[in-house]
C-alpha positions as CSV (number, residue, x, y, z in Angstrom):
1,M,156.9,17.6,-94.1
2,S,159.7,19.7,-92.6
3,Q,159.9,23.4,-92.6
4,V,163.1,23.1,-94.8
5,Q,160.8,21.0,-97.3
6,E,158.0,23.5,-97.1
7,K,160.2,26.4,-97.9
8,A,161.7,24.6,-100.6
9,V,158.0,23.8,-102.2
10,G,157.0,27.2,-101.6
11,G,160.0,28.6,-103.3
12,A,159.6,26.3,-106.3
13,L,155.8,27.3,-106.5
14,F,156.7,30.7,-106.3
15,G,159.3,30.5,-109.1
16,I,157.1,28.6,-111.3
17,G,154.3,31.1,-110.8
18,F,156.5,34.2,-111.8
19,F,157.7,32.5,-114.7
20,V,154.2,31.7,-116.0
21,F,153.1,35.2,-115.1
22,T,155.9,37.0,-116.9
23,Y,156.1,34.8,-119.8
24,Y,152.0,35.5,-120.2
25,S,152.5,39.2,-119.9
26,I,155.4,39.5,-122.5
27,W,153.1,37.1,-124.7
28,T,150.1,39.4,-124.2
29,L,151.5,43.0,-123.8
30,L,154.7,43.0,-126.0
31,V,154.7,40.5,-128.6
32,P,151.9,42.1,-130.7
33,F,154.1,44.8,-131.3
34,I,157.2,43.1,-132.5
35,D,157.7,42.4,-136.2
36,K,156.3,39.4,-137.6
37,D,159.8,38.4,-139.0
38,H,161.7,38.8,-135.7
39,F,163.1,35.7,-134.3
40,L,161.1,36.4,-130.7
41,R,158.1,35.4,-132.5
42,S,159.0,32.0,-132.5
43,L,159.4,31.8,-128.9
44,F,155.8,32.3,-128.3
45,P,152.2,30.7,-129.6
46,S,149.8,32.2,-131.7
47,Q,147.7,35.0,-130.1
48,W,144.8,33.0,-130.3
49,Y,146.1,30.8,-128.0
50,A,146.5,33.7,-125.1
51,I,142.6,34.4,-125.1
52,A,141.5,30.6,-125.9
53,I,143.8,29.0,-123.1
54,P,142.5,31.4,-120.1
55,V,138.7,30.9,-121.2
56,F,139.1,27.4,-121.4
57,L,140.7,27.4,-117.4
58,L,137.7,29.6,-116.7
59,V,135.0,27.4,-118.0
60,V,136.7,24.3,-116.9
61,G,137.1,25.9,-113.3
62,C,133.7,27.1,-113.1
63,A,132.2,24.0,-114.2
64,G,134.1,22.5,-111.2
65,I,133.0,24.4,-108.8
66,F,129.3,24.3,-109.8
67,G,129.8,20.7,-109.9
68,F,131.0,20.4,-106.5
69,I,128.4,22.7,-105.3
70,S,125.9,20.5,-107.1
71,M,127.1,17.3,-105.6
72,V,127.2,18.8,-102.0
73,M,123.6,19.9,-102.5
74,I,122.0,16.4,-103.7
75,K,123.9,14.9,-100.8
76,S,122.6,17.3,-98.4
77,N,119.1,16.8,-99.9
78,K,119.4,13.0,-99.6
79,K,120.4,13.4,-95.9
80,D,117.4,15.4,-95.1
81,T,115.0,12.9,-96.9
82,S,116.3,9.9,-95.0
83,K,116.1,11.9,-91.7
84,K,112.3,12.6,-92.7
85,S,111.5,9.5,-93.4
86,S,112.9,7.9,-90.3
């Protein structure tokens, strides 16, 4: 990948991250103080999702990490037992 492509990918990822951070910050910090009938409320999902989505991502991420660690430990144990039996 050329340096120009790397800069483009990096810029795109930065832009997406900045948008997600700004959207989530507004959603969690400002929307609860906006009247329920204001049109800005229609741009954001329910506040329940502001907690549920990060919790779900945290649980999935932790499960993935612990699953990876357990696979490495199982493979390491199989290598150790095969070396001892030879």
